[in-house]
A tleap script that builds the chain and sets N, CA, C and O, in Angstrom:
source leaprc.protein.ff14SB
mol = sequence {
  NMET GLN SER GLY ALA GLU VAL HIE TYR THR
  SER PRO ASP ARG LYS GLN GLU VAL LEU ALA
  ASN ALA SER PRO ALA ARG GLY ASP LEU MET
  GLY GLN TRP ARG LYS THR GLU ARG SER ALA
  ARG LYS GLY LEU ASP TYR ARG LEU ILE ARG
  LEU GLU GLU THR THR PHE ARG ASN ARG PRO
  ALA VAL VAL TRP GLU TYR THR VAL THR ILE
  LYS GLY LEU PRO TRP HIE ALA ARG LEU LEU
  GLY PHE ASP GLU ARG GLY THR SER TYR GLU
  VAL THR THR TRP TYR ARG PRO GLU VAL GLU
  ASP ARG ALA VAL ARG VAL TYR LYS ASN ILE
  ARG GLU THR PHE THR PRO CLEU
}
set mol.1.N position { -4.517 -9.289 35.158 }
set mol.1.CA position { -3.708 -9.702 34.419 }
set mol.1.C position { -2.095 -9.614 35.552 }
set mol.1.O position { -1.649 -8.620 36.125 }
set mol.2.N position { -1.700 -10.646 35.549 }
set mol.2.CA position { -0.430 -10.066 36.868 }
set mol.2.C position { 0.547 -10.487 35.332 }
set mol.2.O position { 0.067 -10.948 34.296 }
set mol.3.N position { 1.942 -10.178 35.585 }
set mol.3.CA position { 3.433 -10.453 35.447 }
set mol.3.C position { 4.248 -10.059 36.164 }
set mol.3.O position { 4.533 -8.862 36.102 }
set mol.4.N position { 5.016 -11.039 37.239 }
set mol.4.CA position { 5.864 -10.037 38.037 }
set mol.4.C position { 5.899 -9.346 39.286 }
set mol.4.O position { 5.375 -9.695 40.344 }
set mol.5.N position { 7.051 -7.612 38.870 }
set mol.5.CA position { 5.972 -6.639 39.227 }
set mol.5.C position { 4.755 -5.808 39.033 }
set mol.5.O position { 4.488 -4.696 39.487 }
set mol.6.N position { 3.960 -6.738 38.119 }
set mol.6.CA position { 2.841 -4.785 37.866 }
set mol.6.C position { 1.430 -6.323 37.468 }
set mol.6.O position { 1.540 -7.426 36.932 }
set mol.7.N position { 0.245 -5.553 38.089 }
set mol.7.CA position { -1.192 -6.004 38.103 }
set mol.7.C position { -2.050 -5.150 37.154 }
set mol.7.O position { -2.280 -4.033 37.619 }
set mol.8.N position { -2.615 -5.403 35.868 }
set mol.8.CA position { -3.527 -4.750 34.760 }
set mol.8.C position { -4.854 -5.831 35.128 }
set mol.8.O position { -5.116 -7.026 35.265 }
set mol.9.N position { -5.651 -4.039 35.192 }
set mol.9.CA position { -6.900 -4.334 34.725 }
set mol.9.C position { -7.641 -3.873 34.173 }
set mol.9.O position { -7.590 -2.712 34.582 }
set mol.10.N position { -8.888 -3.955 32.975 }
set mol.10.CA position { -9.682 -2.982 32.672 }
set mol.10.C position { -11.032 -3.611 32.727 }
set mol.10.O position { -11.371 -4.794 32.733 }
set mol.11.N position { -11.831 -2.303 32.771 }
set mol.11.CA position { -12.776 -2.469 33.241 }
set mol.11.C position { -13.922 -3.840 32.045 }
set mol.11.O position { -13.441 -4.435 31.081 }
set mol.12.N position { -15.208 -3.968 32.469 }
set mol.12.CA position { -15.940 -4.652 31.373 }
set mol.12.C position { -15.923 -3.855 30.485 }
set mol.12.O position { -15.440 -4.083 29.376 }
set mol.13.N position { -16.625 -2.442 30.953 }
set mol.13.CA position { -16.335 -1.862 29.436 }
set mol.13.C position { -15.574 -1.253 28.756 }
set mol.13.O position { -15.909 -0.453 27.882 }
set mol.14.N position { -14.228 -1.605 29.122 }
set mol.14.CA position { -13.339 -1.392 28.279 }
set mol.14.C position { -12.809 0.356 27.713 }
set mol.14.O position { -12.224 0.985 26.831 }
set mol.15.N position { -13.412 0.439 28.766 }
set mol.15.CA position { -12.924 2.351 29.156 }
set mol.15.C position { -12.150 2.725 30.397 }
set mol.15.O position { -11.748 3.864 30.635 }
set mol.16.N position { -11.971 1.640 31.186 }
set mol.16.CA position { -10.502 2.508 32.108 }
set mol.16.C position { -9.861 0.665 31.717 }
set mol.16.O position { -10.161 -0.381 31.141 }
set mol.17.N position { -8.500 1.537 32.788 }
set mol.17.CA position { -7.318 0.843 33.351 }
set mol.17.C position { -6.633 1.036 34.210 }
set mol.17.O position { -6.501 2.036 34.915 }
set mol.18.N position { -6.154 0.106 34.215 }
set mol.18.CA position { -5.112 1.059 35.675 }
set mol.18.C position { -3.857 -0.503 36.032 }
set mol.18.O position { -3.446 -1.657 35.907 }
set mol.19.N position { -3.857 0.234 36.311 }
set mol.19.CA position { -1.971 -0.742 36.574 }
set mol.19.C position { -1.581 0.038 37.273 }
set mol.19.O position { -1.654 1.253 37.454 }
set mol.20.N position { -0.902 -1.247 37.886 }
set mol.20.CA position { -0.019 -0.754 39.065 }
set mol.20.C position { 1.084 -2.298 39.994 }
set mol.20.O position { 0.803 -3.356 40.556 }
set mol.21.N position { 2.975 -1.143 39.495 }
set mol.21.CA position { 3.724 -1.777 39.370 }
set mol.21.C position { 5.226 -1.710 39.719 }
set mol.21.O position { 5.605 -0.538 39.711 }
set mol.22.N position { 5.781 -2.211 39.892 }
set mol.22.CA position { 7.520 -2.593 41.506 }
set mol.22.C position { 7.758 -2.119 40.810 }
set mol.22.O position { 6.961 -1.964 39.885 }
set mol.23.N position { 9.194 -1.487 40.774 }
set mol.23.CA position { 10.638 -2.046 40.040 }
set mol.23.C position { 10.906 -1.794 40.739 }
set mol.23.O position { 10.238 -1.611 41.757 }
set mol.24.N position { 12.681 -1.552 40.500 }
set mol.24.CA position { 13.636 -0.801 41.213 }
set mol.24.C position { 14.303 -0.015 40.973 }
set mol.24.O position { 15.064 0.064 40.009 }
set mol.25.N position { 13.953 1.464 42.696 }
set mol.25.CA position { 14.263 2.646 42.222 }
set mol.25.C position { 15.956 2.665 41.439 }
set mol.25.O position { 16.931 1.916 41.388 }
set mol.26.N position { 15.441 4.375 40.772 }
set mol.26.CA position { 16.760 4.100 40.248 }
set mol.26.C position { 16.480 5.731 39.587 }
set mol.26.O position { 16.196 6.106 38.449 }
set mol.27.N position { 16.730 6.542 41.004 }
set mol.27.CA position { 17.515 7.219 41.546 }
set mol.27.C position { 15.913 8.839 41.487 }
set mol.27.O position { 14.876 8.642 42.122 }
set mol.28.N position { 16.052 9.817 40.887 }
set mol.28.CA position { 14.553 10.375 40.967 }
set mol.28.C position { 13.592 9.942 39.975 }
set mol.28.O position { 13.592 9.438 38.852 }
set mol.29.N position { 12.635 10.413 40.996 }
set mol.29.CA position { 11.864 9.986 39.716 }
set mol.29.C position { 10.886 10.696 39.889 }
set mol.29.O position { 9.711 10.338 39.800 }
set mol.30.N position { 11.406 12.069 40.228 }
set mol.30.CA position { 10.824 13.390 39.658 }
set mol.30.C position { 11.416 13.502 38.097 }
set mol.30.O position { 10.832 13.419 37.017 }
set mol.31.N position { 12.812 13.724 38.433 }
set mol.31.CA position { 13.661 13.659 36.946 }
set mol.31.C position { 13.532 12.562 36.001 }
set mol.31.O position { 14.062 12.858 34.930 }
set mol.32.N position { 13.171 11.749 36.011 }
set mol.32.CA position { 12.616 10.711 34.931 }
set mol.32.C position { 11.011 10.586 34.502 }
set mol.32.O position { 10.681 10.082 33.428 }
set mol.33.N position { 10.238 11.004 35.280 }
set mol.33.CA position { 9.211 11.095 34.598 }
set mol.33.C position { 9.118 12.543 33.760 }
set mol.33.O position { 8.301 12.480 32.841 }
set mol.34.N position { 9.919 14.076 33.920 }
set mol.34.CA position { 10.153 14.457 33.333 }
set mol.34.C position { 10.498 14.204 31.674 }
set mol.34.O position { 10.198 14.809 30.644 }
set mol.35.N position { 11.183 13.145 31.943 }
set mol.35.CA position { 12.252 12.735 31.217 }
set mol.35.C position { 11.417 12.146 29.680 }
set mol.35.O position { 11.558 12.434 28.491 }
set mol.36.N position { 10.497 11.173 30.451 }
set mol.36.CA position { 9.199 10.737 29.865 }
set mol.36.C position { 7.678 12.001 28.776 }
set mol.36.O position { 6.967 12.258 27.804 }
set mol.37.N position { 8.123 12.224 29.913 }
set mol.37.CA position { 7.126 13.955 29.768 }
set mol.37.C position { 7.394 14.198 28.668 }
set mol.37.O position { 6.515 14.551 27.882 }
set mol.38.N position { 8.381 14.107 28.389 }
set mol.38.CA position { 9.388 15.586 27.258 }
set mol.38.C position { 9.009 14.261 25.774 }
set mol.38.O position { 8.487 14.577 24.705 }
set mol.39.N position { 9.373 13.101 26.091 }
set mol.39.CA position { 8.668 12.154 25.036 }
set mol.39.C position { 7.109 12.551 23.828 }
set mol.39.O position { 6.966 12.842 22.641 }
set mol.40.N position { 6.005 12.278 25.315 }
set mol.40.CA position { 4.900 12.426 25.195 }
set mol.40.C position { 4.150 13.213 24.391 }
set mol.40.O position { 3.145 13.102 23.689 }
set mol.41.N position { 5.742 14.889 25.015 }
set mol.41.CA position { 4.857 15.658 23.742 }
set mol.41.C position { 4.281 15.025 22.305 }
set mol.41.O position { 3.331 15.241 21.552 }
set mol.42.N position { 5.134 14.345 22.357 }
set mol.42.CA position { 5.686 14.929 20.380 }
set mol.42.C position { 4.156 14.125 19.541 }
set mol.42.O position { 4.095 14.048 18.314 }
set mol.43.N position { 2.709 13.438 20.728 }
set mol.43.CA position { 1.958 13.092 19.864 }
set mol.43.C position { 0.542 13.091 20.309 }
set mol.43.O position { -0.066 13.756 21.148 }
set mol.44.N position { -0.001 11.576 19.001 }
set mol.44.CA position { -0.687 11.598 20.583 }
set mol.44.C position { -1.615 13.375 21.204 }
set mol.44.O position { -2.146 13.646 22.281 }
set mol.45.N position { -1.469 14.043 20.183 }
set mol.45.CA position { -2.835 15.501 21.048 }
set mol.45.C position { -2.719 15.451 22.417 }
set mol.45.O position { -3.741 15.682 23.063 }
set mol.46.N position { -1.234 15.088 23.267 }
set mol.46.CA position { -0.850 14.994 24.997 }
set mol.46.C position { -1.021 16.341 25.211 }
set mol.46.O position { -0.402 17.224 24.618 }
set mol.47.N position { -1.533 16.439 25.728 }
set mol.47.CA position { -1.732 18.193 26.724 }
set mol.47.C position { -1.567 17.313 27.983 }
set mol.47.O position { -1.870 16.120 28.020 }
set mol.48.N position { -1.251 17.751 28.616 }
set mol.48.CA position { -0.544 18.707 29.875 }
set mol.48.C position { -1.225 18.766 30.714 }
set mol.48.O position { -1.432 19.962 30.919 }
set mol.49.N position { -2.260 17.610 32.041 }
set mol.49.CA position { -2.561 18.946 33.340 }
set mol.49.C position { -1.804 19.120 34.478 }
set mol.49.O position { -2.073 20.156 35.085 }
set mol.50.N position { -0.569 18.134 35.161 }
set mol.50.CA position { 0.075 18.650 35.369 }
set mol.50.C position { 1.145 17.835 35.695 }
set mol.50.O position { 1.043 16.990 34.805 }
set mol.51.N position { 2.365 17.418 36.544 }
set mol.51.CA position { 3.189 17.120 36.484 }
set mol.51.C position { 3.704 17.706 37.592 }
set mol.51.O position { 4.412 18.706 37.478 }
set mol.52.N position { 3.362 17.057 39.033 }
set mol.52.CA position { 4.800 17.778 40.209 }
set mol.52.C position { 4.500 17.138 40.927 }
set mol.52.O position { 3.560 16.343 40.923 }
set mol.53.N position { 5.916 17.567 42.371 }
set mol.53.CA position { 5.726 16.674 43.263 }
set mol.53.C position { 5.042 16.771 44.512 }
set mol.53.O position { 5.146 17.973 44.755 }
set mol.54.N position { 4.676 16.475 45.058 }
set mol.54.CA position { 3.319 16.239 46.726 }
set mol.54.C position { 3.908 14.851 47.147 }
set mol.54.O position { 4.773 14.100 46.696 }
set mol.55.N position { 3.175 14.849 48.063 }
set mol.55.CA position { 3.332 13.288 49.380 }
set mol.55.C position { 2.932 12.503 49.199 }
set mol.55.O position { 1.802 12.753 48.780 }
set mol.56.N position { 3.076 11.670 49.223 }
set mol.56.CA position { 1.065 10.103 49.795 }
set mol.56.C position { 2.307 9.707 51.048 }
set mol.56.O position { 3.521 9.739 51.249 }
set mol.57.N position { 0.332 9.133 52.000 }
set mol.57.CA position { 1.444 8.428 53.180 }
set mol.57.C position { 2.552 9.100 53.879 }
set mol.57.O position { 3.078 8.304 54.657 }
set mol.58.N position { 3.224 10.504 53.903 }
set mol.58.CA position { 3.670 11.671 54.097 }
set mol.58.C position { 5.086 10.687 53.838 }
set mol.58.O position { 5.819 10.201 54.699 }
set mol.59.N position { 5.183 10.585 52.412 }
set mol.59.CA position { 6.545 10.235 51.471 }
set mol.59.C position { 7.071 10.335 50.468 }
set mol.59.O position { 7.092 9.327 49.762 }
set mol.60.N position { 7.589 11.330 50.071 }
set mol.60.CA position { 7.413 12.273 48.716 }
set mol.60.C position { 7.020 11.332 47.654 }
set mol.60.O position { 7.055 10.116 47.842 }
set mol.61.N position { 6.677 11.817 46.639 }
set mol.61.CA position { 5.908 11.256 45.674 }
set mol.61.C position { 5.309 12.036 44.690 }
set mol.61.O position { 4.411 12.675 45.239 }
set mol.62.N position { 5.382 12.353 43.236 }
set mol.62.CA position { 4.667 12.505 41.377 }
set mol.62.C position { 3.600 12.067 41.366 }
set mol.62.O position { 3.386 10.857 41.289 }
set mol.63.N position { 2.184 13.456 41.483 }
set mol.63.CA position { 2.343 12.526 40.551 }
set mol.63.C position { 2.631 13.932 38.671 }
set mol.63.O position { 3.470 14.681 38.170 }
set mol.64.N position { 0.937 13.288 38.390 }
set mol.64.CA position { 1.777 13.040 36.920 }
set mol.64.C position { -0.095 12.579 35.766 }
set mol.64.O position { -0.622 11.476 35.622 }
set mol.65.N position { -0.678 14.332 35.055 }
set mol.65.CA position { -1.779 13.192 35.159 }
set mol.65.C position { -1.674 14.637 33.709 }
set mol.65.O position { -1.040 15.691 33.664 }
set mol.66.N position { -2.476 14.077 32.890 }
set mol.66.CA position { -2.303 14.177 31.229 }
set mol.66.C position { -4.112 13.276 30.606 }
set mol.66.O position { -4.899 12.517 31.171 }
set mol.67.N position { -4.055 14.021 28.986 }
set mol.67.CA position { -5.082 14.047 27.989 }
set mol.67.C position { -4.503 13.704 26.896 }
set mol.67.O position { -3.812 14.614 26.437 }
set mol.68.N position { -4.512 12.174 25.926 }
set mol.68.CA position { -4.454 12.044 25.158 }
set mol.68.C position { -5.889 11.417 23.955 }
set mol.68.O position { -7.030 11.041 24.221 }
set mol.69.N position { -5.254 11.525 22.807 }
set mol.69.CA position { -5.945 10.334 21.919 }
set mol.69.C position { -4.574 9.376 21.103 }
set mol.69.O position { -3.446 9.392 20.608 }
set mol.70.N position { -5.999 8.461 21.531 }
set mol.70.CA position { -5.380 7.299 20.623 }
set mol.70.C position { -6.499 6.426 19.902 }
set mol.70.O position { -7.583 6.048 20.348 }
set mol.71.N position { -5.810 6.180 18.426 }
set mol.71.CA position { -6.958 5.725 17.532 }
set mol.71.C position { -8.709 6.107 17.571 }
set mol.71.O position { -9.691 5.372 17.466 }
set mol.72.N position { -8.580 7.531 17.763 }
set mol.72.CA position { -9.416 8.563 17.501 }
set mol.72.C position { -10.114 8.984 18.754 }
set mol.72.O position { -10.906 9.922 18.843 }
set mol.73.N position { -9.669 8.058 19.864 }
set mol.73.CA position { -10.175 8.702 21.541 }
set mol.73.C position { -9.623 9.489 22.148 }
set mol.73.O position { -8.454 9.849 22.010 }
set mol.74.N position { -10.646 9.968 23.133 }
set mol.74.CA position { -9.810 10.592 23.485 }
set mol.74.C position { -9.958 9.720 25.452 }
set mol.74.O position { -10.835 9.081 26.033 }
set mol.75.N position { -8.728 10.154 25.769 }
set mol.75.CA position { -8.059 8.861 27.158 }
set mol.75.C position { -7.587 9.910 28.084 }
set mol.75.O position { -6.864 10.688 27.460 }
set mol.76.N position { -7.747 10.338 29.702 }
set mol.76.CA position { -7.894 10.552 30.377 }
set mol.76.C position { -6.197 9.895 30.846 }
set mol.76.O position { -6.091 8.677 30.705 }
set mol.77.N position { -4.925 10.649 31.379 }
set mol.77.CA position { -4.157 9.676 32.570 }
set mol.77.C position { -4.205 10.270 33.572 }
set mol.77.O position { -4.530 11.455 33.636 }
set mol.78.N position { -3.803 9.357 34.818 }
set mol.78.CA position { -3.762 10.012 35.938 }
set mol.78.C position { -2.569 8.353 36.358 }
set mol.78.O position { -2.706 7.160 36.091 }
set mol.79.N position { -1.132 9.403 37.343 }
set mol.79.CA position { 0.323 8.300 37.626 }
set mol.79.C position { 0.517 9.284 38.389 }
set mol.79.O position { 0.487 10.509 38.275 }
set mol.80.N position { 0.811 8.229 39.533 }
set mol.80.CA position { 1.168 8.743 41.683 }
set mol.80.C position { 2.441 7.669 41.498 }
set mol.80.O position { 2.226 6.728 40.735 }
set mol.81.N position { 3.425 7.727 41.984 }
set mol.81.CA position { 4.695 7.563 41.975 }
set mol.81.C position { 4.590 7.623 43.373 }
set mol.81.O position { 3.680 7.788 44.185 }
set mol.82.N position { 5.998 7.409 43.409 }
set mol.82.CA position { 6.992 6.926 44.905 }
set mol.82.C position { 7.656 6.318 45.313 }
set mol.82.O position { 7.177 5.193 45.174 }
set mol.83.N position { 9.068 6.208 46.061 }
set mol.83.CA position { 10.331 5.613 46.090 }
set mol.83.C position { 9.817 5.057 47.986 }
set mol.83.O position { 9.585 5.858 48.892 }
set mol.84.N position { 9.759 3.264 48.126 }
set mol.84.CA position { 9.824 2.910 49.423 }
set mol.84.C position { 10.900 2.149 49.891 }
set mol.84.O position { 10.619 0.958 50.018 }
set mol.85.N position { 11.737 2.379 50.108 }
set mol.85.CA position { 12.592 0.565 50.922 }
set mol.85.C position { 13.717 0.514 49.473 }
set mol.85.O position { 14.526 -0.409 49.560 }
set mol.86.N position { 13.846 1.371 48.206 }
set mol.86.CA position { 14.428 1.010 47.298 }
set mol.86.C position { 13.696 0.173 46.308 }
set mol.86.O position { 14.253 -0.823 45.845 }
set mol.87.N position { 12.581 0.476 45.975 }
set mol.87.CA position { 11.134 0.280 44.880 }
set mol.87.C position { 10.887 1.681 44.914 }
set mol.87.O position { 11.168 2.695 45.553 }
set mol.88.N position { 10.144 1.221 43.798 }
set mol.88.CA position { 9.429 3.292 42.816 }
set mol.88.C position { 8.419 1.645 42.605 }
set mol.88.O position { 8.430 0.482 42.201 }
set mol.89.N position { 7.502 2.935 43.370 }
set mol.89.CA position { 6.151 2.141 42.779 }
set mol.89.C position { 4.707 2.648 41.884 }
set mol.89.O position { 5.083 3.800 41.672 }
set mol.90.N position { 3.812 2.600 41.455 }
set mol.90.CA position { 3.507 3.395 41.025 }
set mol.90.C position { 2.134 2.587 39.985 }
set mol.90.O position { 2.200 1.570 39.294 }
set mol.91.N position { 0.641 3.775 40.309 }
set mol.91.CA position { 0.270 3.519 40.904 }
set mol.91.C position { -1.680 4.278 40.038 }
set mol.91.O position { -2.515 4.970 40.620 }
set mol.92.N position { -1.737 3.579 38.142 }
set mol.92.CA position { -1.706 4.400 37.097 }
set mol.92.C position { -3.396 3.985 36.371 }
set mol.92.O position { -3.793 2.914 35.912 }
set mol.93.N position { -4.216 5.519 36.536 }
set mol.93.CA position { -5.401 4.763 35.884 }
set mol.93.C position { -5.499 5.711 34.443 }
set mol.93.O position { -5.457 6.894 34.781 }
set mol.94.N position { -5.603 5.588 33.123 }
set mol.94.CA position { -6.535 5.738 32.141 }
set mol.94.C position { -7.657 5.729 31.965 }
set mol.94.O position { -8.170 4.687 32.373 }
set mol.95.N position { -9.041 7.143 31.076 }
set mol.95.CA position { -9.940 6.280 31.561 }
set mol.95.C position { -10.508 7.085 29.865 }
set mol.95.O position { -9.844 7.797 29.112 }
set mol.96.N position { -11.652 6.709 29.757 }
set mol.96.CA position { -12.373 7.800 28.280 }
set mol.96.C position { -12.778 8.678 29.624 }
set mol.96.O position { -12.697 8.353 30.809 }
set mol.97.N position { -13.314 10.094 28.926 }
set mol.97.CA position { -13.840 11.179 29.886 }
set mol.97.C position { -15.856 11.095 30.018 }
set mol.97.O position { -16.697 11.933 30.345 }
set mol.98.N position { -15.896 10.391 29.802 }
set mol.98.CA position { -17.038 9.813 29.633 }
set mol.98.C position { -17.522 8.941 31.056 }
set mol.98.O position { -18.633 9.176 31.532 }
set mol.99.N position { -16.786 8.120 31.571 }
set mol.99.CA position { -16.824 7.605 32.949 }
set mol.99.C position { -16.077 7.924 33.975 }
set mol.99.O position { -15.730 7.140 34.859 }
set mol.100.N position { -15.654 9.697 33.861 }
set mol.100.CA position { -14.656 10.381 34.631 }
set mol.100.C position { -15.004 10.117 35.778 }
set mol.100.O position { -14.102 9.752 36.533 }
set mol.101.N position { -16.491 10.203 36.362 }
set mol.101.CA position { -16.719 10.278 37.452 }
set mol.101.C position { -16.414 8.547 38.479 }
set mol.101.O position { -15.664 8.351 39.436 }
set mol.102.N position { -17.124 7.819 37.929 }
set mol.102.CA position { -16.830 6.304 38.039 }
set mol.102.C position { -15.052 5.886 38.343 }
set mol.102.O position { -14.528 5.262 39.266 }
set mol.103.N position { -14.509 6.507 37.190 }
set mol.103.CA position { -12.694 5.851 37.177 }
set mol.103.C position { -12.062 6.938 37.999 }
set mol.103.O position { -11.203 6.459 38.739 }
set mol.104.N position { -12.168 7.968 38.094 }
set mol.104.CA position { -11.942 9.084 39.618 }
set mol.104.C position { -12.199 8.547 40.772 }
set mol.104.O position { -11.270 8.647 41.574 }
set mol.105.N position { -13.337 7.895 41.223 }
set mol.105.CA position { -13.507 6.872 42.280 }
set mol.105.C position { -13.786 5.398 42.517 }
set mol.105.O position { -14.630 4.873 43.244 }
set mol.106.N position { -13.009 4.942 41.845 }
set mol.106.CA position { -11.791 3.451 41.326 }
set mol.106.C position { -10.389 3.734 41.547 }
set mol.106.O position { -9.639 2.883 42.025 }
set mol.107.N position { -10.070 4.695 41.275 }
set mol.107.CA position { -8.673 5.344 41.451 }
set mol.107.C position { -8.875 5.155 42.862 }
set mol.107.O position { -8.848 4.198 43.636 }
set mol.108.N position { -9.065 6.270 42.927 }
set mol.108.CA position { -8.947 6.534 44.270 }
set mol.108.C position { -9.284 5.845 45.165 }
set mol.108.O position { -8.729 6.246 46.188 }
set mol.109.N position { -9.996 4.883 45.377 }
set mol.109.CA position { -10.103 3.938 45.748 }
set mol.109.C position { -8.526 3.605 45.643 }
set mol.109.O position { -7.664 4.417 45.980 }
set mol.110.N position { -8.282 2.480 45.200 }
set mol.110.CA position { -6.631 2.139 44.617 }
set mol.110.C position { -6.071 2.248 45.389 }
set mol.110.O position { -5.722 1.526 46.324 }
set mol.111.N position { -5.748 4.075 44.822 }
set mol.111.CA position { -4.090 4.960 45.733 }
set mol.111.C position { -4.407 4.880 47.103 }
set mol.111.O position { -3.447 4.877 47.874 }
set mol.112.N position { -6.083 4.785 47.800 }
set mol.112.CA position { -6.100 4.898 49.321 }
set mol.112.C position { -5.941 3.447 50.039 }
set mol.112.O position { -5.400 3.499 51.144 }
set mol.113.N position { -6.400 1.930 49.494 }
set mol.113.CA position { -5.586 0.605 49.793 }
set mol.113.C position { -4.134 0.465 48.781 }
set mol.113.O position { -2.962 0.089 48.739 }
set mol.114.N position { -4.349 0.584 48.639 }
set mol.114.CA position { -2.788 0.043 47.801 }
set mol.114.C position { -1.248 0.220 48.648 }
set mol.114.O position { -0.520 1.209 48.734 }
set mol.115.N position { -1.118 -0.946 49.129 }
set mol.115.CA position { -0.280 -1.289 50.176 }
set mol.115.C position { 1.342 -1.564 49.327 }
set mol.115.O position { 1.357 -2.120 48.229 }
set mol.116.N position { 2.732 -1.059 50.060 }
set mol.116.CA position { 4.009 -1.369 48.764 }
set mol.116.C position { 4.080 -2.901 49.699 }
set mol.116.O position { 3.434 -2.742 50.735 }
set mol.117.N position { 4.635 -4.208 49.617 }
set mol.117.CA position { 5.084 -5.347 50.367 }
set mol.117.C position { 6.616 -4.970 50.309 }
set mol.117.O position { 7.451 -5.695 50.849 }
savepdb mol mol.pdb
quit
């Protein structure tokens, strides 16, 4: 599915979702994600694994990893965000723990081949 500046894919078994989007950059990405993370703590059995600054292709980036329970089922989320030329990019996956090996391979491949337009 593609709409505007977002591409969303759900695996055939519905155990992994991948999202890539682009939007106008709005300043400090880490600050924005910290604010969103504080809201996420309020429910869904949210558990933070990491939220930290890193680099992606030699540019500043942010990674956020956490687990949640949705409709009684556990999900693992991994997000990568970075800004480039006035645009903020996010590459995200959510997956069920039982498909973690496959899901992480798919996500790594998407991150490695992701090209901002």
